[in-house]
PDB file as gemmi writes it, atoms N, CA and C in Angstrom:
CRYST1    1.000    1.000    1.000  90.00  90.00  90.00 P 1                      
ATOM      1  N   TYR A   1      98.664 101.882 113.085  1.00  0.00           N  
ATOM      2  CA  TYR A   1      99.029 101.354 111.774  1.00  0.00           C  
ATOM      3  C   TYR A   1      99.267 102.500 110.810  1.00  0.00           C  
ATOM      4  N   GLY A   2     100.136 102.296 109.904  1.00  0.00           N  
ATOM      5  CA  GLY A   2     100.393 103.309 108.891  1.00  0.00           C  
ATOM      6  C   GLY A   2     100.287 102.696 107.523  1.00  0.00           C  
ATOM      7  N   LYS A   3     100.787 103.397 106.575  1.00  0.00           N  
ATOM      8  CA  LYS A   3     100.794 102.858 105.223  1.00  0.00           C  
ATOM      9  C   LYS A   3     102.190 102.359 104.897  1.00  0.00           C  
ATOM     10  N   HIS A   4     102.218 101.393 104.026  1.00  0.00           N  
ATOM     11  CA  HIS A   4     103.464 100.868 103.494  1.00  0.00           C  
ATOM     12  C   HIS A   4     104.192 102.040 102.827  1.00  0.00           C  
ATOM     13  N   PRO A   5     105.519 102.048 102.797  1.00  0.00           N  
ATOM     14  CA  PRO A   5     106.237 103.179 102.202  1.00  0.00           C  
ATOM     15  C   PRO A   5     105.857 103.475 100.756  1.00  0.00           C  
ATOM     16  N   TYR A   6     105.327 102.495 100.039  1.00  0.00           N  
ATOM     17  CA  TYR A   6     104.933 102.723  98.653  1.00  0.00           C  
ATOM     18  C   TYR A   6     103.448 103.026  98.526  1.00  0.00           C  
ATOM     19  N   GLY A   7     102.781 103.286  99.638  1.00  0.00           N  
ATOM     20  CA  GLY A   7     101.382 103.662  99.599  1.00  0.00           C  
ATOM     21  C   GLY A   7     100.403 102.516  99.693  1.00  0.00           C  
ATOM     22  N   PHE A   8     100.855 101.310  99.991  1.00  0.00           N  
ATOM     23  CA  PHE A   8      99.969 100.162 100.091  1.00  0.00           C  
ATOM     24  C   PHE A   8      99.451 100.029 101.511  1.00  0.00           C  
ATOM     25  N   PRO A   9      98.264  99.467 101.695  1.00  0.00           N  
ATOM     26  CA  PRO A   9      97.732  99.300 103.040  1.00  0.00           C  
ATOM     27  C   PRO A   9      98.649  98.435 103.895  1.00  0.00           C  
ATOM     28  N   LYS A  10      98.733  98.771 105.152  1.00  0.00           N  
ATOM     29  CA  LYS A  10      99.564  98.024 106.088  1.00  0.00           C  
ATOM     30  C   LYS A  10      98.712  97.689 107.303  1.00  0.00           C  
ATOM     31  N   GLY A  11      98.848  96.502 107.818  1.00  0.00           N  
ATOM     32  CA  GLY A  11      98.087  96.108 108.988  1.00  0.00           C  
ATOM     33  C   GLY A  11      96.607  96.005 108.664  1.00  0.00           C  
ATOM     34  N   SER A  12      95.770  96.577 109.504  1.00  0.00           N  
ATOM     35  CA  SER A  12      94.331  96.454 109.306  1.00  0.00           C  
ATOM     36  C   SER A  12      93.772  97.564 108.425  1.00  0.00           C  
ATOM     37  N   GLU A  13      94.598  98.449 107.940  1.00  0.00           N  
ATOM     38  CA  GLU A  13      94.144  99.555 107.100  1.00  0.00           C  
ATOM     39  C   GLU A  13      93.992  99.046 105.664  1.00  0.00           C  
ATOM     40  N   ILE A  14      92.771  98.736 105.288  1.00  0.00           N  
ATOM     41  CA  ILE A  14      92.508  98.187 103.963  1.00  0.00           C  
ATOM     42  C   ILE A  14      91.669  99.178 103.174  1.00  0.00           C  
ATOM     43  N   GLU A  15      92.121  99.477 101.992  1.00  0.00           N  
ATOM     44  CA  GLU A  15      91.425 100.407 101.117  1.00  0.00           C  
ATOM     45  C   GLU A  15      90.169  99.740 100.556  1.00  0.00           C  
ATOM     46  N   ALA A  16      89.096 100.488 100.436  1.00  0.00           N  
ATOM     47  CA  ALA A  16      87.862  99.971  99.863  1.00  0.00           C  
ATOM     48  C   ALA A  16      88.086  99.624  98.393  1.00  0.00           C  
ATOM     49  N   TRP A  17      87.356  98.615  97.913  1.00  0.00           N  
ATOM     50  CA  TRP A  17      87.560  98.143  96.541  1.00  0.00           C  
ATOM     51  C   TRP A  17      87.381  99.264  95.525  1.00  0.00           C  
ATOM     52  N   HIS A  18      86.410 100.130  95.744  1.00  0.00           N  
ATOM     53  CA  HIS A  18      86.147 101.186  94.753  1.00  0.00           C  
ATOM     54  C   HIS A  18      87.256 102.235  94.740  1.00  0.00           C  
ATOM     55  N   GLU A  19      87.942 102.414  95.879  1.00  0.00           N  
ATOM     56  CA  GLU A  19      89.080 103.327  95.904  1.00  0.00           C  
ATOM     57  C   GLU A  19      90.265 102.723  95.151  1.00  0.00           C  
ATOM     58  N   THR A  20      90.474 101.440  95.330  1.00  0.00           N  
ATOM     59  CA  THR A  20      91.564 100.758  94.631  1.00  0.00           C  
ATOM     60  C   THR A  20      91.363 100.817  93.124  1.00  0.00           C  
ATOM     61  N   LEU A  21      90.123 100.563  92.686  1.00  0.00           N  
ATOM     62  CA  LEU A  21      89.826 100.557  91.253  1.00  0.00           C  
ATOM     63  C   LEU A  21      89.526 101.950  90.705  1.00  0.00           C  
ATOM     64  N   GLU A  22      89.437 102.934  91.609  1.00  0.00           N  
ATOM     65  CA  GLU A  22      89.152 104.319  91.235  1.00  0.00           C  
ATOM     66  C   GLU A  22      87.828 104.446  90.484  1.00  0.00           C  
ATOM     67  N   VAL A  23      86.779 103.859  91.084  1.00  0.00           N  
ATOM     68  CA  VAL A  23      85.426 103.957  90.540  1.00  0.00           C  
ATOM     69  C   VAL A  23      84.466 104.336  91.665  1.00  0.00           C  
ATOM     70  N   ASN A  24      83.272 104.702  91.287  1.00  0.00           N  
ATOM     71  CA  ASN A  24      82.212 104.993  92.238  1.00  0.00           C  
ATOM     72  C   ASN A  24      81.672 103.673  92.776  1.00  0.00           C  
ATOM     73  N   PRO A  25      81.297 103.595  94.061  1.00  0.00           N  
ATOM     74  CA  PRO A  25      80.755 102.336  94.592  1.00  0.00           C  
ATOM     75  C   PRO A  25      79.507 101.848  93.860  1.00  0.00           C  
ATOM     76  N   SER A  26      78.800 102.750  93.187  1.00  0.00           N  
ATOM     77  CA  SER A  26      77.595 102.358  92.457  1.00  0.00           C  
ATOM     78  C   SER A  26      77.863 102.110  90.970  1.00  0.00           C  
ATOM     79  N   SER A  27      79.118 101.956  90.592  1.00  0.00           N  
ATOM     80  CA  SER A  27      79.479 101.724  89.186  1.00  0.00           C  
ATOM     81  C   SER A  27      78.874 100.431  88.668  1.00  0.00           C  
ATOM     82  N   SER A  28      78.631 100.403  87.378  1.00  0.00           N  
ATOM     83  CA  SER A  28      78.113  99.200  86.722  1.00  0.00           C  
ATOM     84  C   SER A  28      79.230  98.171  86.598  1.00  0.00           C  
ATOM     85  N   LEU A  29      78.827  96.936  86.321  1.00  0.00           N  
ATOM     86  CA  LEU A  29      79.806  95.867  86.127  1.00  0.00           C  
ATOM     87  C   LEU A  29      80.750  96.206  84.968  1.00  0.00           C  
ATOM     88  N   GLU A  30      80.223  96.783  83.914  1.00  0.00           N  
ATOM     89  CA  GLU A  30      81.043  97.152  82.762  1.00  0.00           C  
ATOM     90  C   GLU A  30      82.084  98.203  83.143  1.00  0.00           C  
ATOM     91  N   GLU A  31      81.678  99.182  83.962  1.00  0.00           N  
ATOM     92  CA  GLU A  31      82.614 100.213  84.412  1.00  0.00           C  
ATOM     93  C   GLU A  31      83.694  99.614  85.308  1.00  0.00           C  
ATOM     94  N   ILE A  32      83.303  98.685  86.147  1.00  0.00           N  
ATOM     95  CA  ILE A  32      84.259  98.025  87.046  1.00  0.00           C  
ATOM     96  C   ILE A  32      85.260  97.205  86.239  1.00  0.00           C  
ATOM     97  N   LYS A  33      84.765  96.472  85.247  1.00  0.00           N  
ATOM     98  CA  LYS A  33      85.669  95.680  84.403  1.00  0.00           C  
ATOM     99  C   LYS A  33      86.657  96.567  83.664  1.00  0.00           C  
ATOM    100  N   ALA A  34      86.177  97.685  83.141  1.00  0.00           N  
ATOM    101  CA  ALA A  34      87.052  98.612  82.419  1.00  0.00           C  
ATOM    102  C   ALA A  34      88.107  99.197  83.357  1.00  0.00           C  
ATOM    103  N   ALA A  35      87.698  99.554  84.558  1.00  0.00           N  
ATOM    104  CA  ALA A  35      88.644 100.107  85.533  1.00  0.00           C  
ATOM    105  C   ALA A  35      89.682  99.061  85.921  1.00  0.00           C  
ATOM    106  N   TYR A  36      89.223  97.813  86.115  1.00  0.00           N  
ATOM    107  CA  TYR A  36      90.144  96.726  86.447  1.00  0.00           C  
ATOM    108  C   TYR A  36      91.194  96.552  85.348  1.00  0.00           C  
ATOM    109  N   LYS A  37      90.751  96.504  84.127  1.00  0.00           N  
ATOM    110  CA  LYS A  37      91.687  96.320  83.011  1.00  0.00           C  
ATOM    111  C   LYS A  37      92.690  97.461  82.930  1.00  0.00           C  
ATOM    112  N   ARG A  38      92.212  98.678  83.153  1.00  0.00           N  
ATOM    113  CA  ARG A  38      93.078  99.851  83.118  1.00  0.00           C  
ATOM    114  C   ARG A  38      94.130  99.783  84.234  1.00  0.00           C  
ATOM    115  N   LYS A  39      93.689  99.450  85.455  1.00  0.00           N  
ATOM    116  CA  LYS A  39      94.601  99.407  86.591  1.00  0.00           C  
ATOM    117  C   LYS A  39      95.594  98.250  86.480  1.00  0.00           C  
ATOM    118  N   ILE A  40      95.112  97.083  86.072  1.00  0.00           N  
ATOM    119  CA  ILE A  40      95.998  95.916  85.998  1.00  0.00           C  
ATOM    120  C   ILE A  40      97.039  96.111  84.894  1.00  0.00           C  
ATOM    121  N   SER A  41      96.672  96.823  83.833  1.00  0.00           N  
ATOM    122  CA  SER A  41      97.655  97.063  82.769  1.00  0.00           C  
ATOM    123  C   SER A  41      98.743  98.031  83.227  1.00  0.00           C  
ATOM    124  N   GLN A  42      98.433  98.866  84.201  1.00  0.00           N  
ATOM    125  CA  GLN A  42      99.435  99.780  84.744  1.00  0.00           C  
ATOM    126  C   GLN A  42     100.424  99.076  85.669  1.00  0.00           C  
ATOM    127  N   TYR A  43      99.921  98.140  86.466  1.00  0.00           N  
ATOM    128  CA  TYR A  43     100.713  97.600  87.562  1.00  0.00           C  
ATOM    129  C   TYR A  43     101.140  96.149  87.416  1.00  0.00           C  
ATOM    130  N   HIS A  44     100.764  95.480  86.350  1.00  0.00           N  
ATOM    131  CA  HIS A  44     101.131  94.067  86.213  1.00  0.00           C  
ATOM    132  C   HIS A  44     102.652  93.926  86.218  1.00  0.00           C  
ATOM    133  N   PRO A  45     103.163  92.941  86.957  1.00  0.00           N  
ATOM    134  CA  PRO A  45     104.628  92.769  87.036  1.00  0.00           C  
ATOM    135  C   PRO A  45     105.329  92.664  85.683  1.00  0.00           C  
ATOM    136  N   ASP A  46     104.674  92.080  84.692  1.00  0.00           N  
ATOM    137  CA  ASP A  46     105.287  91.980  83.367  1.00  0.00           C  
ATOM    138  C   ASP A  46     105.493  93.358  82.739  1.00  0.00           C  
ATOM    139  N   LYS A  47     104.641  94.307  83.085  1.00  0.00           N  
ATOM    140  CA  LYS A  47     104.741  95.652  82.523  1.00  0.00           C  
ATOM    141  C   LYS A  47     105.916  96.441  83.094  1.00  0.00           C  
ATOM    142  N   VAL A  48     106.299  96.137  84.320  1.00  0.00           N  
ATOM    143  CA  VAL A  48     107.369  96.907  84.965  1.00  0.00           C  
ATOM    144  C   VAL A  48     108.702  96.176  85.006  1.00  0.00           C  
ATOM    145  N   SER A  49     108.766  94.978  84.475  1.00  0.00           N  
ATOM    146  CA  SER A  49     109.995  94.189  84.564  1.00  0.00           C  
ATOM    147  C   SER A  49     111.193  94.888  83.925  1.00  0.00           C  
ATOM    148  N   SER A  50     110.962  95.699  82.918  1.00  0.00           N  
ATOM    149  CA  SER A  50     112.071  96.392  82.256  1.00  0.00           C  
ATOM    150  C   SER A  50     112.596  97.568  83.074  1.00  0.00           C  
ATOM    151  N   LEU A  51     111.861  97.971  84.103  1.00  0.00           N  
ATOM    152  CA  LEU A  51     112.291  99.104  84.925  1.00  0.00           C  
ATOM    153  C   LEU A  51     113.349  98.727  85.952  1.00  0.00           C  
ATOM    154  N   GLY A  52     113.447  97.452  86.243  1.00  0.00           N  
ATOM    155  CA  GLY A  52     114.440  96.981  87.209  1.00  0.00           C  
ATOM    156  C   GLY A  52     113.812  96.065  88.228  1.00  0.00           C  
ATOM    157  N   PRO A  53     114.622  95.200  88.827  1.00  0.00           N  
ATOM    158  CA  PRO A  53     114.094  94.191  89.750  1.00  0.00           C  
ATOM    159  C   PRO A  53     113.475  94.778  91.020  1.00  0.00           C  
ATOM    160  N   GLU A  54     113.853  95.993  91.405  1.00  0.00           N  
ATOM    161  CA  GLU A  54     113.294  96.569  92.624  1.00  0.00           C  
ATOM    162  C   GLU A  54     111.817  96.929  92.475  1.00  0.00           C  
ATOM    163  N   PHE A  55     111.316  97.009  91.245  1.00  0.00           N  
ATOM    164  CA  PHE A  55     109.915  97.352  91.019  1.00  0.00           C  
ATOM    165  C   PHE A  55     108.997  96.132  91.008  1.00  0.00           C  
ATOM    166  N   THR A  56     109.554  94.946  90.835  1.00  0.00           N  
ATOM    167  CA  THR A  56     108.743  93.728  90.767  1.00  0.00           C  
ATOM    168  C   THR A  56     107.937  93.480  92.034  1.00  0.00           C  
ATOM    169  N   PRO A  57     108.532  93.548  93.236  1.00  0.00           N  
ATOM    170  CA  PRO A  57     107.718  93.318  94.447  1.00  0.00           C  
ATOM    171  C   PRO A  57     106.592  94.340  94.611  1.00  0.00           C  
ATOM    172  N   ILE A  58     106.853  95.572  94.224  1.00  0.00           N  
ATOM    173  CA  ILE A  58     105.824  96.608  94.312  1.00  0.00           C  
ATOM    174  C   ILE A  58     104.679  96.276  93.362  1.00  0.00           C  
ATOM    175  N   ALA A  59     105.023  95.905  92.136  1.00  0.00           N  
ATOM    176  CA  ALA A  59     103.999  95.559  91.144  1.00  0.00           C  
ATOM    177  C   ALA A  59     103.211  94.331  91.571  1.00  0.00           C  
ATOM    178  N   GLU A  60     103.883  93.352  92.145  1.00  0.00           N  
ATOM    179  CA  GLU A  60     103.191  92.143  92.613  1.00  0.00           C  
ATOM    180  C   GLU A  60     102.205  92.479  93.730  1.00  0.00           C  
ATOM    181  N   MET A  61     102.615  93.323  94.650  1.00  0.00           N  
ATOM    182  CA  MET A  61     101.747  93.712  95.751  1.00  0.00           C  
ATOM    183  C   MET A  61     100.534  94.503  95.239  1.00  0.00           C  
ATOM    184  N   LYS A  62     100.776  95.419  94.335  1.00  0.00           N  
ATOM    185  CA  LYS A  62      99.690  96.230  93.785  1.00  0.00           C  
ATOM    186  C   LYS A  62      98.747  95.362  92.960  1.00  0.00           C  
ATOM    187  N   THR A  63      99.278  94.407  92.213  1.00  0.00           N  
ATOM    188  CA  THR A  63      98.446  93.500  91.421  1.00  0.00           C  
ATOM    189  C   THR A  63      97.538  92.684  92.326  1.00  0.00           C  
ATOM    190  N   LYS A  64      98.058  92.195  93.434  1.00  0.00           N  
ATOM    191  CA  LYS A  64      97.230  91.446  94.389  1.00  0.00           C  
ATOM    192  C   LYS A  64      96.119  92.324  94.942  1.00  0.00           C  
ATOM    193  N   GLN A  65      96.453  93.557  95.244  1.00  0.00           N  
ATOM    194  CA  GLN A  65      95.465  94.507  95.767  1.00  0.00           C  
ATOM    195  C   GLN A  65      94.371  94.761  94.727  1.00  0.00           C  
ATOM    196  N   ILE A  66      94.744  94.948  93.477  1.00  0.00           N  
ATOM    197  CA  ILE A  66      93.779  95.200  92.400  1.00  0.00           C  
ATOM    198  C   ILE A  66      92.904  93.970  92.181  1.00  0.00           C  
ATOM    199  N   ASN A  67      93.508  92.781  92.149  1.00  0.00           N  
ATOM    200  CA  ASN A  67      92.729  91.549  91.961  1.00  0.00           C  
ATOM    201  C   ASN A  67      91.730  91.339  93.093  1.00  0.00           C  
ATOM    202  N   SER A  68      92.154  91.597  94.316  1.00  0.00           N  
ATOM    203  CA  SER A  68      91.271  91.459  95.466  1.00  0.00           C  
ATOM    204  C   SER A  68      90.108  92.443  95.385  1.00  0.00           C  
ATOM    205  N   ALA A  69      90.402  93.669  95.017  1.00  0.00           N  
ATOM    206  CA  ALA A  69      89.352  94.687  94.878  1.00  0.00           C  
ATOM    207  C   ALA A  69      88.355  94.287  93.797  1.00  0.00           C  
ATOM    208  N   TYR A  70      88.853  93.759  92.696  1.00  0.00           N  
ATOM    209  CA  TYR A  70      87.972  93.335  91.604  1.00  0.00           C  
ATOM    210  C   TYR A  70      87.066  92.189  92.053  1.00  0.00           C  
ATOM    211  N   GLU A  71      87.633  91.231  92.759  1.00  0.00           N  
ATOM    212  CA  GLU A  71      86.825  90.108  93.260  1.00  0.00           C  
ATOM    213  C   GLU A  71      85.707  90.602  94.174  1.00  0.00           C  
ATOM    214  N   LYS A  72      86.020  91.542  95.062  1.00  0.00           N  
ATOM    215  CA  LYS A  72      85.005  92.102  95.958  1.00  0.00           C  
ATOM    216  C   LYS A  72      83.949  92.862  95.162  1.00  0.00           C  
ATOM    217  N   ALA A  73      84.361  93.580  94.149  1.00  0.00           N  
ATOM    218  CA  ALA A  73      83.439  94.374  93.347  1.00  0.00           C  
ATOM    219  C   ALA A  73      82.441  93.507  92.588  1.00  0.00           C  
ATOM    220  N   VAL A  74      82.919  92.448  91.963  1.00  0.00           N  
ATOM    221  CA  VAL A  74      82.017  91.623  91.149  1.00  0.00           C  
ATOM    222  C   VAL A  74      81.084  90.790  92.007  1.00  0.00           C  
ATOM    223  N   ARG A  75      81.433  90.551  93.254  1.00  0.00           N  
ATOM    224  CA  ARG A  75      80.541  89.808  94.149  1.00  0.00           C  
ATOM    225  C   ARG A  75      79.212  90.506  94.339  1.00  0.00           C  
ATOM    226  N   LYS A  76      79.199  91.814  94.263  1.00  0.00           N  
ATOM    227  CA  LYS A  76      77.944  92.538  94.476  1.00  0.00           C  
ATOM    228  C   LYS A  76      76.958  92.326  93.321  1.00  0.00           C  
ATOM    229  N   PHE A  77      77.437  91.748  92.223  1.00  0.00           N  
ATOM    230  CA  PHE A  77      76.571  91.485  91.072  1.00  0.00           C  
ATOM    231  C   PHE A  77      76.107  90.022  91.013  1.00  0.00           C  
ATOM    232  N   GLU A  78      76.558  89.212  91.952  1.00  0.00           N  
ATOM    233  CA  GLU A  78      76.192  87.785  91.942  1.00  0.00           C  
ATOM    234  C   GLU A  78      74.838  87.566  92.588  1.00  0.00           C  
TER     235      GLU A  78                                                      
END                                                                             
């Protein structure tokens, strides 16, 4: 398995949630929320729509990856 041409995981190669959110695995919930907001504001499809239609699928894929990482991160606090 390799990586997607845009750097996204491909096949069974899945990045750990803390790598996706760029935080330490022992980060607090507040730090995780702040990282999530920072990352989602960078990659949300609405933010890149003015760059051209070829960027929308990339942004959608990255947004899904960020949302999934956030869900995994907050589960450790439940």
